[in-house]
PANU-389374 format. One record per residue: residue number from 1; residue in one letter; chain; x, y, z of N, C-alpha, C in turn. Coordinates in steps of 0.1 Angstrom, whole numbers. Example, Ala and Ser with C-alpha at 12.3 -4.5 7.8 and 13.67 -1.06 7.14 Angstrom:
<recs>
REC   minu   nuvo   zagu   n_east   n_north    n_up   ca_east   ca_north   ca_up   c_east   c_north    c_up
REC      1      a      A      132       -57      78       123        -45      78      132       -33      78
REC      2      s      A      128       -22      71       137        -11      71      129         0      79
</recs>
This chain:
<recs>
REC   minu   nuvo   zagu   n_east   n_north    n_up   ca_east   ca_north   ca_up   c_east   c_north    c_up
REC      1      m      A     -478        91    -182      -462         78    -183     -450        90    -170
REC      2      v      A     -441        85    -165      -435         87    -159     -423        90    -165
REC      3      e      A     -418       104    -156      -404        109    -166     -393       101    -165
REC      4      v      A     -377        97    -173      -376         87    -167     -363        94    -159
REC      5      k      A     -364       109    -159      -354        111    -151     -359       108    -136
REC      6      y      A     -373       109    -129      -378        106    -117     -368        88    -111
REC      7      l      A     -367        83    -121      -361         67    -119     -349        68    -117
REC      8      t      A     -338        82    -118      -328         81    -122     -322        81    -114
REC      9      r      A     -309        83    -102      -302         84     -95     -302        93     -90
REC     10      k      A     -306       102     -81      -308        115     -81     -293       123     -80
REC     11      g      A     -278       120     -77      -263        123     -74     -264       123     -95
REC     12      i      A     -265       118    -102      -264        122    -112     -267       129    -123
REC     13      l      A     -284       135    -119      -285        144    -125     -281       159    -130
REC     14      n      A     -269       161    -124      -265        176    -127     -254       173    -134
REC     15      l      A     -250       155    -134      -232        157    -143     -236       156    -154
REC     16      k      A     -226       162    -163      -228        159    -175     -213       145    -182
REC     17      p      A     -216       137    -194      -214        131    -195     -198       129    -202
REC     18      y      A     -186       123    -194      -176        127    -198     -172       130    -211
REC     19      i      A     -166       136    -227      -164        137    -234     -153       131    -236
REC     20      p      A     -146       117    -241      -141        114    -248     -127       116    -259
REC     21      g      A     -116       120    -258      -110        129    -274     -112       115    -288
REC     22      k      A     -115       128    -295      -116        122    -308     -106       113    -313
REC     23      s      A     -113       100    -317      -102         92    -321      -96        88    -335
REC     24      i      A      -84        89    -342       -80         88    -355      -89        88    -364
REC     25      e      A      -98        78    -366      -108         68    -374     -118        80    -375
REC     26      e      A     -124        82    -365      -134         93    -368     -131       109    -374
REC     27      v      A     -114       109    -371      -113        123    -375     -111       121    -388
REC     28      q      A     -106       108    -395      -103        106    -410     -123       104    -416
REC     29      r      A     -126        99    -413      -141         99    -413     -151       110    -414
REC     30      e      A     -148       121    -409      -155        132    -405     -153       140    -414
REC     31      l      A     -138       142    -412      -129        154    -421     -128       151    -439
REC     32      g      A     -123       136    -440      -122        133    -455     -107       132    -454
REC     33      l      A     -100       133    -436       -79        133    -438      -77       117    -440
REC     34      k      A      -64       120    -447       -56        110    -453      -48       107    -438
REC     35      e      A      -43       116    -434       -36        116    -420      -40       124    -409
REC     36      v      A      -33       116    -400       -40        123    -388      -33       118    -379
REC     37      v      A      -29       140    -369       -19        132    -358      -29       138    -344
REC     38      k      A      -23       131    -342       -33        123    -320      -30       129    -315
REC     39      l      A      -26       141    -305       -20        146    -299      -28       149    -293
REC     40      e      A      -40       140    -277       -52        154    -272      -50       141    -262
REC     41      s      A      -53       124    -262       -53        115    -254      -36       112    -240
REC     42      n      A      -27       120    -242       -16        114    -236      -11        98    -238
REC     43      e      A      -14        93    -249        -8         79    -251        4        77    -254
REC     44      t      A       13        71    -249        26         64    -261       30        61    -274
REC     45      s      A       30        76    -277        31         79    -294       48        67    -304
REC     46      i      A       50        60    -294        61         55    -303       55        33    -297
REC     47      g      A       42        36    -295        32         22    -295       39        10    -281
REC     48      p      A       31         3    -283        33         -7    -268       46       -12    -271
REC     49      s      A       52       -21    -258        66        -27    -260       61       -38    -274
REC     50      p      A       75       -40    -279        69        -51    -286       73       -68    -277
REC     51      l      A       76       -68    -271        75        -77    -261       57       -78    -252
REC     52      a      A       52       -75    -252        34        -67    -249       30       -74    -258
REC     53      i      A       35       -70    -276        29        -72    -292       28       -94    -288
REC     54      e      A       43       -94    -285        45       -107    -288       35      -115    -280
REC     55      a      A       32      -109    -267        28       -116    -255       11      -119    -259
REC     56      i      A        9      -110    -269        -5       -111    -269      -10      -120    -279
REC     57      e      A        1      -119    -289        -4       -133    -302        0      -142    -299
REC     58      r      A        6      -148    -285         5       -159    -282      -10      -163    -273
REC     59      e      A       -8      -155    -263       -25       -155    -258      -38      -153    -262
REC     60      i      A      -37      -150    -276       -50       -144    -284      -60      -159    -285
REC     61      k      A      -46      -175    -281       -59       -190    -293      -64      -188    -279
REC     62      n      A      -63      -187    -264       -69       -184    -251      -76      -180    -248
REC     63      i      A      -84      -172    -261       -94       -161    -258     -110      -164    -259
REC     64      n      A     -111      -180    -257      -120       -184    -254     -122      -188    -237
REC     65      f      A     -109      -185    -233      -111       -187    -209     -116      -171    -205
REC     66      y      A     -123      -178    -197      -117       -163    -189     -110      -158    -183
REC     67      p      A     -103      -153    -176       -92       -143    -176      -92      -153    -156
REC     68      e      A      -81      -150    -156       -74       -152    -139      -85      -143    -135
REC     69      g      A      -92      -140    -124       -98       -134    -120      -94      -123    -110
REC     70      t      A      -77      -123    -101       -79       -115     -96      -59      -114    -103
REC     71      s      A      -57      -111    -112       -46       -110    -122      -35      -120    -113
REC     72      r      A      -42      -124    -106       -29       -130     -96      -13      -130    -100
REC     73      v      A       -6      -140    -114         6       -137    -111       11      -123    -118
REC     74      l      A        3      -112    -121         3        -97    -127       10       -93    -112
REC     75      r      A       -1       -91    -100         0        -91     -89       10       -96     -78
REC     76      e      A       13      -103     -83        29       -111     -78       42      -108     -84
REC     77      k      A       40      -107     -96        50        -95    -107       53       -79     -96
REC     78      l      A       41       -76     -99        43        -58     -93       45       -61     -84
REC     79      a      A       46       -68     -73        45        -70     -55       62       -67     -57
REC     80      k      A       68       -81     -65        83        -84     -59       91       -68     -67
REC     81      k      A       85       -59     -79        94        -54     -85       90       -41     -72
REC     82      l      A       82       -38     -64        79        -26     -54       84       -34     -42
REC     83      n      A       81       -42     -43        94        -49     -28       75       -50     -17
REC     84      i      A       70       -52     -19        50        -57     -13       49       -68     -10
REC     85      s      A       38       -70      -3        36        -86      -3       25       -78     -23
REC     86      e      A       19       -94     -21         7        -95     -34       -7       -88     -28
REC     87      d      A       -9       -89     -17       -21        -84      -3      -20       -73      -4
REC     88      f      A      -12       -57     -14       -14        -47     -10      -18       -38     -27
REC     89      i      A      -16       -52     -33       -20        -44     -46      -36       -50     -56
REC     90      i      A      -47       -48     -60       -53        -47     -66      -55       -41     -83
REC     91      i      A      -60       -58     -93       -56        -50    -103      -72       -46    -111
REC     92      g      A      -75       -36    -117       -85        -33    -124      -86       -29    -139
REC     93      n      A      -96       -21    -145       -97        -22    -156      -98        -9    -160
REC     94      g      A      -81         1    -159       -77          7    -162      -74        10    -142
REC     95      a      A      -70        31    -148       -70         31    -131      -80        40    -129
REC     96      d      A      -92        39    -147      -104         49    -144     -112        41    -134
REC     97      n      A     -112        27    -134      -121         16    -128     -120        16    -111
REC     98      i      A     -100        19    -110       -97         18     -95     -103        28     -94
REC     99      i      A     -106        41     -94      -113         55     -91     -128        49     -85
REC    100      d      A     -138        44     -95      -148         39     -93     -146        31     -81
REC    101      l      A     -142        18     -78      -142         11     -69     -141        19     -54
REC    102      t      A     -126        28     -58      -126         42     -42     -141        47     -35
REC    103      g      A     -146        45     -50      -161         58     -49     -171        45     -38
REC    104      m      A     -172        35     -51      -183         21     -48     -175        18     -29
REC    105      a      A     -165        18     -31      -160         11     -19     -163        14       0
REC    106      f      A     -159        33      -4      -160         37      10     -168        52       9
REC    107      i      A     -175        64      -4      -184         72      -4     -193        65       3
REC    108      n      A     -205        71       7      -212         72      13     -224        84      12
REC    109      q      A     -235        87      12      -244         97      11     -240       108      19
REC    110      g      A     -238       118      13      -234        133      21     -219       130      21
REC    111      d      A     -210       119      27      -195        121      32     -189       131      21
REC    112      e      A     -178       139      23      -177        152      15     -159       138       9
REC    113      v      A     -158       147      -2      -150        142     -11     -141       157     -12
REC    114      m      A     -130       152     -14      -120        167     -21     -111       166     -24
REC    115      t      A     -108       176     -40       -96        179     -48      -95       192     -55
REC    116      s      A      -85       189     -66       -88        208     -71     -103       207     -80
REC    117      e      A     -100       223     -87      -107        226     -95     -104       220    -103
REC    118      t      A      -92       220    -104       -87        217    -124      -79       207    -119
REC    119      t      A      -84       195    -125       -84        184    -124      -84       168    -130
REC    120      f      A      -81       159    -130       -91        149    -139     -105       149    -136
REC    121      p      A     -119       146    -147      -132        147    -140     -138       137    -138
REC    122      a      A     -125       120    -136      -136        114    -124     -139       112    -120
REC    123      y      A     -130       122    -108      -134        123     -93     -146       123     -90
REC    124      e      A     -152       138     -97      -166        147     -89     -175       137    -101
REC    125      t      A     -175       128    -107      -183        120    -116     -185       108    -101
REC    126      i      A     -177        99     -99      -176         91     -85     -184        96     -74
REC    127      t      A     -180       107     -69      -188        112     -56     -198       114     -60
REC    128      k      A     -200       122     -71      -218        128     -69     -226       109     -75
REC    129      i      A     -219        99     -83      -226         91     -83     -233        83     -73
REC    130      m      A     -227        82     -60      -226         79     -48     -227        84     -38
REC    131      g      A     -236        98     -46      -245        106     -36     -235       109     -25
REC    132      g      A     -217       117     -26      -212        128     -20     -213       138     -24
REC    133      e      A     -208       145     -13      -206        158     -22     -190       160     -20
REC    134      f      A     -189       169     -30      -178        173     -38     -174       184     -38
REC    135      v      A     -164       190     -32      -160        200     -26     -147       205     -29
REC    136      t      A     -142       217     -43      -129        217     -44     -122       229     -41
REC    137      v      A     -110       226     -50      -102        234     -37      -95       242     -53
REC    138      r      A      -91       260     -58       -86        264     -62      -73       260     -55
REC    139      l      A      -63       257     -73       -49        255     -71      -46       269     -72
REC    140      k      A      -30       263     -69       -24        281     -65       -2       273     -70
REC    141      d      A       -7       285     -77         3        282     -90        7       271     -96
REC    142      f      A       -5       274    -101       -12        254    -110       -4       241    -103
REC    143      c      A       -3       241     -92        -6        230     -87      -18       230     -74
REC    144      f      A      -19       216     -69       -27        216     -63      -26       224     -48
REC    145      d      A      -33       227     -38       -33        238     -30      -32       228     -18
REC    146      l      A      -28       225      -8       -25        208      -1      -28       216      12
REC    147      e      A      -19       231      14       -30        234      28      -40       243      29
REC    148      a      A      -46       248      18       -60        246      20      -68       241      19
REC    149      i      A      -64       229       9       -72        209      14      -70       208      24
REC    150      t      A      -64       213      34       -57        209      47      -72       214      51
REC    151      k      A      -66       229      57       -80        231      61      -94       231      61
REC    152      r      A      -95       225      48      -112        227      44     -119       212      57
REC    153      i      A     -111       206      55      -119        197      66     -128       195      76
REC    154      t      A     -128       191      72      -142        190      83     -153       172      84
REC    155      g      A     -160       177      95      -161        166     101     -172       150      92
REC    156      k      A     -173       154      79      -182        148      73     -171       146      59
REC    157      s      A     -157       153      59      -146        146      48     -143       129      49
REC    158      k      A     -147       129      44      -141        115      38     -133       106      27
REC    159      m      A     -128       117      13      -121        107       7     -110       125       1
REC    160      i      A     -101       122      -3       -90        135      -5      -91       129     -13
REC    161      y      A      -87       132     -33       -82        131     -44      -68       139     -45
REC    162      l      A      -59       135     -52       -44        133     -49      -39       133     -66
REC    163      c      A      -46       144     -75       -34        140     -91      -19       143     -86
REC    164      n      A      -17       139     -93         2        139     -86       13       128     -99
REC    165      p      A       19       137    -108        10        149    -114       -4       147    -117
REC    166      n      A       -6       163    -118       -18        167    -124      -19       165    -134
REC    167      n      A      -26       165    -138       -42        165    -154      -53       169    -150
REC    168      p      A      -51       184    -161       -44        182    -173      -33       197    -169
REC    169      t      A      -26       198    -157       -18        204    -158        6       199    -159
REC    170      g      A        7       194    -158        11        177    -160       23       192    -145
REC    171      t      A       19       195    -134        22        200    -122       27       188    -108
REC    172      i      A       31       189    -104        34        182     -93       32       191     -75
REC    173      v      A       28       183     -70        28        187     -53       40       181     -46
REC    174      k      A       57       186     -40        66        173     -35       68       172     -25
REC    175      k      A       78       168     -19        74        157      -9       75       164       5
REC    176      n      A       77       178       3        82        184      21       63       187      22
REC    177      s      A       55       194      12        42        194       9       31       189      15
REC    178      v      A       36       174       8        27        162      10       28       157      24
REC    179      d      A       43       157      23        47        148      36       42       158      50
REC    180      k      A       37       170      48        33        177      61       17       182      61
REC    181      m      A       10       176      45        -7        175      45       -4       160      52
REC    182      m      A        1       153      52        -3        135      59       -2       133      72
REC    183      r      A       10       139      79         7        147      93       -4       154      98
REC    184      q      A      -10       163      88       -22        166      99      -40       164      91
REC    185      i      A      -38       151      86       -52        143      81      -52       136      92
REC    186      p      A      -69       139      95       -70        127     100      -73       113      98
REC    187      e      A      -74       106     106       -72         90     101      -82        84      96
REC    188      d      A      -94        96      93      -106         89      91     -111        92      73
REC    189      v      A     -101        95      68       -94        102      61      -89       102      45
REC    190      i      A      -93        92      38       -87         86      25      -82        89      20
REC    191      v      A      -65        91      17       -59        103       8      -58        91      -7
REC    192      v      A      -65        93     -17       -61         91     -30      -49        94     -36
REC    193      f      A      -38        96     -45       -27         95     -45      -30        84     -65
REC    194      d      A      -34        95     -74       -35         92     -90      -23        95     -95
REC    195      e      A      -14        82    -100        -2         83    -100        2        81    -118
REC    196      a      A       -8        80    -131        -7         72    -143        7        84    -146
REC    197      y      A        9        94    -144        24         96    -148       33        99    -140
REC    198      y      A       34        90    -134        45         90    -122       61        89    -130
REC    199      d      A       56        76    -141        68         72    -145       81        82    -154
REC    200      y      A       69        95    -158        76        106    -159       85       118    -158
REC    201      v      A       82       111    -140        82        126    -132       97       124    -133
REC    202      e      A      105       135    -134       126        138    -133      126       146    -121
REC    203      d      A      116       157    -114       116        161     -94      120       156     -93
REC    204      k      A      132       152     -84       136        148     -73      132       151     -57
REC    205      d      A      127       163     -58       120        167     -46       99       156     -47
REC    206      y      A       96       145     -59        87        138     -59       85       130     -44
REC    207      p      A       68       132     -45        67        122     -28       73       106     -31
REC    208      d      A       73       100     -25        72         83     -19       60        76     -17
REC    209      s      A       50        76     -24        39         76     -17       37        63     -10
REC    210      l      A       46        58     -17        44         41     -15       49        41       4
REC    211      s      A       53        50      10        61         53      19       49        50      34
REC    212      y      A       40        60      27        29         62      26       21        49      35
REC    213      v      A       19        41      23         6         33      27       20        21      36
REC    214      l      A       34        15      36        40         14      42       37        13      59
REC    215      d      A       31        28      59        38         33      74       24        32      78
REC    216      g      A       12        24      72        -2         18      77       -9        35      76
REC    217      k      A       -9        41      72       -20         54      69      -31        53      57
REC    218      n      A      -39        53      60       -58         50      52      -48        64      31
REC    219      v      A      -38        56      31       -35         54      16      -39        50      -1
REC    220      i      A      -47        52      -6       -47         43     -23      -38        48     -35
REC    221      i      A      -29        44     -37       -23         47     -48      -26        40     -65
REC    222      l      A      -29        57     -74       -36         45     -84      -24        45     -97
REC    223      r      A      -20        39    -105       -13         31    -113      -19        33    -124
REC    224      t      A      -13        35    -139       -20         25    -146       -4        20    -152
REC    225      f      A       -7         9    -167        -1          7    -178       -8        17    -197
REC    226      s      A      -10        22    -190       -18         28    -199       -8        39    -212
REC    227      k      A       -2        45    -199         7         59    -209       17        52    -210
REC    228      i      A       29        53    -202        44         47    -208       43        34    -208
REC    229      a      A       38        24    -208        35          6    -215       28         9    -227
REC    230      g      A       18        19    -225        11         21    -242        6         8    -250
REC    231      i      A       -4         4    -235       -15         -2    -240      -26         6    -234
REC    232      a      A      -32        14    -242       -40         14    -234      -56        15    -241
REC    233      g      A      -50         7    -248       -61          2    -256      -66        -5    -250
REC    234      i      A      -67       -17    -245       -68        -31    -236      -72       -32    -224
REC    235      r      A      -67       -18    -219       -74         -9    -203      -64       -20    -191
REC    236      i      A      -56       -12    -185       -51        -25    -174      -46       -15    -166
REC    237      g      A      -49       -13    -152       -45         -2    -144      -46       -13    -133
REC    238      y      A      -37        -8    -127       -34        -12    -105      -36        -3     -92
REC    239      g      A      -46        -8     -83       -45          5     -72      -31        -4     -60
REC    240      i      A      -26         1     -52       -16          2     -44      -20         3     -28
REC    241      a      A      -27        -3     -21       -27          1      -7      -23        -9       5
REC    242      k      A      -29        -5      18       -30        -17      31      -37       -29      22
REC    243      p      A      -35       -37      29       -46        -50      27      -57       -47      32
REC    244      e      A      -61       -38      45       -76        -37      48      -86       -29      42
REC    245      l      A      -77       -21      27       -85         -9      26      -81       -26       8
REC    246      i      A      -72       -25       3       -80        -32      -5      -86       -44      -6
REC    247      g      A      -90       -54       6       -99        -63      11     -112       -53       8
REC    248      y      A     -117       -43       6      -131        -32       8     -131       -33       1
REC    249      l      A     -121       -30     -10      -120        -27     -30     -124       -38     -38
REC    250      r      A     -115       -50     -37      -124        -60     -35     -141       -67     -38
REC    251      r      A     -144       -67     -24      -158        -69     -27     -167       -57     -38
REC    252      v      A     -156       -50     -44      -173        -44     -52     -164       -43     -60
REC    253      v      A     -151       -51     -70      -151        -52     -85     -157       -62     -87
REC    254      n      A     -158       -61    -105      -164        -75    -108     -156       -87    -113
REC    255      p      A     -164       -94    -110      -156       -108    -117     -150      -103    -134
REC    256      f      A     -137      -108    -135      -134       -116    -150     -125       -93    -156
REC    257      t      A     -123       -81    -142      -121        -77    -146     -113       -71    -160
REC    258      t      A     -104       -74    -160       -91        -74    -163      -92       -83    -173
REC    259      n      A      -92       -80    -191       -91        -92    -199      -74      -103    -199
REC    260      r      A      -78      -115    -206       -61       -121    -202      -54      -113    -213
REC    261      l      A      -62      -106    -228       -46       -100    -232      -43       -89    -231
REC    262      a      A      -51       -81    -217       -48        -71    -209      -32       -75    -198
REC    263      q      A      -38       -83    -195       -29        -95    -184      -16      -102    -194
REC    264      v      A      -17      -102    -200        -2       -108    -204        4      -100    -210
REC    265      a      A        0       -85    -216         8        -79    -225       13       -70    -215
REC    266      a      A        3       -67    -199        12        -56    -186       22       -69    -182
REC    267      l      A       18       -76    -180        33        -84    -176       49       -86    -185
REC    268      a      A       45       -85    -195        50        -85    -204       58       -69    -205
REC    269      s      A       55       -63    -205        57        -44    -207       67       -46    -191
REC    270      l      A       65       -46    -186        71        -50    -174       87       -53    -171
REC    271      d      A       86       -60    -184        99        -70    -185      113       -64    -200
REC    272      d      A      104       -50    -202       106        -45    -213      111       -32    -213
REC    273      e      A      125       -32    -209       134        -20    -204      139       -11    -212
REC    274      t      A      139       -18    -214       144         -9    -237      134        -4    -237
REC    275      h      A      122        -8    -244       110          4    -238      108        12    -239
REC    276      y      A      111        10    -218       110         22    -211      116        36    -209
REC    277      q      A      128        28    -212       134         36    -215      137        49    -228
REC    278      q      A      135        40    -242       129         44    -254      124        57    -250
REC    279      v      A      112        52    -246        99         62    -243       96        76    -234
REC    280      l      A      112        75    -223       111         84    -218      123        90    -224
REC    281      k      A      135        92    -234       135         95    -248      134       103    -248
REC    282      v      A      120        95    -261       110        101    -268      106       114    -258
REC    283      n      A       99       113    -251        98        124    -243      107       134    -235
REC    284      k      A      117       131    -234       120        140    -231      127       152    -241
REC    285      e      A      135       146    -256       135        151    -266      127       157    -273
REC    286      g      A      111       152    -267       100        163    -271       99       177    -267
REC    287      k      A       92       180    -255        95        178    -244      106       195    -248
REC    288      k      A      116       189    -248       127        201    -252      129       211    -261
REC    289      y      A      121       199    -278       119        204    -285      102       216    -284
REC    290      l      A       93       211    -283        84        221    -280       88       227    -270
REC    291      y      A       95       233    -261        94        244    -248      102       251    -258
REC    292      q      A      113       249    -273       119        259    -276      102       259    -289
REC    293      e      A       99       257    -291        92        265    -297       80       269    -296
REC    294      l      A       78       272    -289        68        276    -277       70       288    -270
REC    295      d      A       82       289    -265        93        301    -266       93       310    -279
REC    296      k      A      101       308    -288        95        314    -298       85       318    -300
REC    297      l      A       71       316    -297        63        316    -304       54       328    -292
REC    298      n      A       64       330    -284        59        338    -270       44       337    -266
REC    299      l      A       43       318    -265        32        313    -258       31       309    -242
REC    300      f      A       24       314    -233        25        307    -217       28       294    -216
REC    301      y      A       30       282    -210        26        267    -207       35       268    -198
REC    302      l      A       30       254    -189        38        249    -179       45       241    -176
REC    303      p      A       63       242    -172        69        232    -175       62       220    -166
REC    304      t      A       68       203    -179        56        194    -170       65       183    -163
REC    305      e      A       60       178    -156        65        169    -151       59       150    -162
REC    306      t      A       55       151    -164        40        143    -178       48       141    -194
REC    307      n      A       34       136    -197        37        139    -212       27       146    -217
REC    308      f      A       28       155    -210        21        162    -225       21       173    -217
REC    309      i      A       18       190    -226        22        200    -220        2       207    -221
REC    310      f      A        8       216    -208        -5        226    -209       -1       246    -205
REC    311      i      A       -8       246    -222         0        255    -234      -19       269    -233
REC    312      d      A      -14       276    -224       -29        288    -225      -23       297    -238
REC    313      l      A      -38       296    -251       -33        308    -260      -37       318    -266
REC    314      k      A      -48       327    -251       -51        341    -246      -61       334    -258
REC    315      e      A      -67       327    -260       -82        331    -267      -90       314    -267
REC    316      d      A     -101       311    -271      -107        302    -271     -104       292    -273
REC    317      s      A     -103       279    -267       -93        270    -272     -106       261    -279
REC    318      q      A     -116       259    -278      -122        256    -286     -127       257    -300
REC    319      l      A     -121       266    -300      -124        274    -320     -108       273    -320
REC    320      f      A      -97       273    -312       -83        267    -316      -84       251    -324
REC    321      f      A      -94       242    -312       -88        230    -312     -100       223    -328
REC    322      e      A     -110       232    -329      -118        228    -343     -112       232    -357
REC    323      k      A      -97       246    -354       -93        249    -365      -78       238    -365
REC    324      c      A      -71       231    -359       -65        223    -360      -66       208    -360
REC    325      l      A      -80       211    -362       -87        193    -365      -85       194    -380
REC    326      r      A      -90       207    -383       -95        206    -396      -77       204    -407
REC    327      k      A      -66       203    -397       -57        208    -409      -48       190    -398
REC    328      g      A      -60       183    -393       -48        167    -394      -42       164    -386
REC    329      v      A      -51       179    -370       -41        177    -355      -46       177    -346
REC    330      i      A      -47       163    -337       -56        164    -321      -52       174    -313
REC    331      v      A      -58       181    -310       -57        182    -291      -66       182    -287
REC    332      r      A      -64       186    -270       -71        187    -262      -74       197    -260
REC    333      p      A      -86       207    -257       -95        222    -253      -93       218    -242
REC    334      g      A      -93       230    -235       -95        231    -218     -110       229    -214
REC    335      k      A     -118       234    -222      -136        236    -217     -136       225    -203
REC    336      i      A     -132       216    -207      -131        203    -194     -134       209    -183
REC    337      y      A     -119       216    -178      -109        212    -171     -111       229    -169
REC    338      g      A     -122       239    -174      -130        246    -167     -114       258    -171
REC    339      t      A     -109       257    -181       -94        262    -187      -96       265    -202
REC    340      p      A     -107       277    -202      -110        281    -214      -98       278    -224
REC    341      t      A      -94       290    -220       -85        294    -230      -69       286    -231
REC    342      f      A      -73       274    -224       -55        263    -223      -61       254    -237
REC    343      i      A      -48       248    -243       -49        232    -250      -43       228    -242
REC    344      r      A      -46       212    -242       -36        204    -236      -27       190    -243
REC    345      v      A      -18       197    -248       -10        188    -256        0       175    -259
REC    346      t      A       -1       163    -262         6        150    -260       16       154    -266
REC    347      i      A       29       151    -260        40        153    -267       46       140    -273
REC    348      g      A       48       140    -287        46        130    -295       64       123    -298
REC    349      t      A       60       116    -314        77        114    -319       80       129    -326
REC    350      h      A       89       128    -328        94        144    -333       88       151    -340
REC    351      s      A       86       139    -354        76        144    -369       61       152    -360
REC    352      e      A       57       138    -357        42        148    -348       45       161    -334
REC    353      n      A       51       164    -330        59        173    -332       61       189    -335
REC    354      e      A       64       183    -349        66        189    -357       56       194    -369
REC    355      k      A       47       186    -367        34        190    -371       21       197    -359
REC    356      f      A       27       202    -352        16        206    -342       21       219    -344
REC    357      i      A       41       223    -345        45        236    -341       38       238    -354
REC    358      q      A       41       234    -371        37        237    -379       18       244    -381
REC    359      v      A       12       233    -381        -3        235    -373       -3       251    -367
REC    360      l      A        7       249    -354         4        261    -345        7       275    -349
REC    361      t      A       15       277    -353        22        286    -359        9       293    -370
REC    362      e      A        6       282    -377        -1        288    -388      -14       295    -385
REC    363      i      A      -21       287    -374       -30        294    -366      -27       309    -366
REC    364      i      A      -18       306    -358       -17        322    -343      -16       330    -350
REC    365      r      A       -8       334    -364        -1        344    -371      -12       345    -382
</recs>
């Protein structure tokens, strides 16, 4: 009998499966808890746009039909909002799907793909699946070290994944540093800016990645409706790049990759400025409150440009996670990111933030 591992792609033999956050229902079932606060997966705590819900309710009667294959109406609306042609946009089943498409379209066996060693794990997954060589560079002051990344480029380098703001640290690389890097990047290296959290950024020195696309550079931008729009459960995101790159991404995308409900919900959310501003307001207030309480507890944390905070407990965060779980609060332990004493905590509503601080105080004291 042939062992199954000999039938498997070599690139995935050393891959560890991605472990998603626990759901509220899972924790309730396992621990018998009635109330659970989920601050683990950076979802929008105030829920989706009311306009998105209404759009889903209107569309649900049509789910016996396949969706429009290229999400044309949504691309048109995004293009108008961004003041670009719709040919610059591809829609996917979440930004994670677009990450997979970048690997499928551009990473060959032996190509080097570079990123930080403390960032979103999906970059490593798709690189190894496609047979690429995954190269990581240490963070500098908890930020991507763009100078070190630039120096590490070789003749085998094909792609750089730059998570900005970075997940899990919540930090950004700023415009001058990115401009300098982009001037030095060879033309045959693709830079992917993962901007899943860009809506939350307050720093005025955040780079305008779209300007690199409009300059004709080999840049792909990833954005999503999962975070600020609050529709993570129906999976829809998009990529922005010059039409030549988009054309190759479209060659590897599955037909009907985004469902009808996701398309109409994303369209409606683009019209809901009230919901957008409310999410930002709740996040800003929650961030201020959590900073204040973490300071009182003398805990180290990273000021964030996102809807989550990265906190150093100076102890095993997996044990803390398990204690938190039993008290009805779900957070993200840092082991998956190679930071075993850190936790990542979503900024929730005020009551959710208060519950987290109450549990945190009980455990560390």
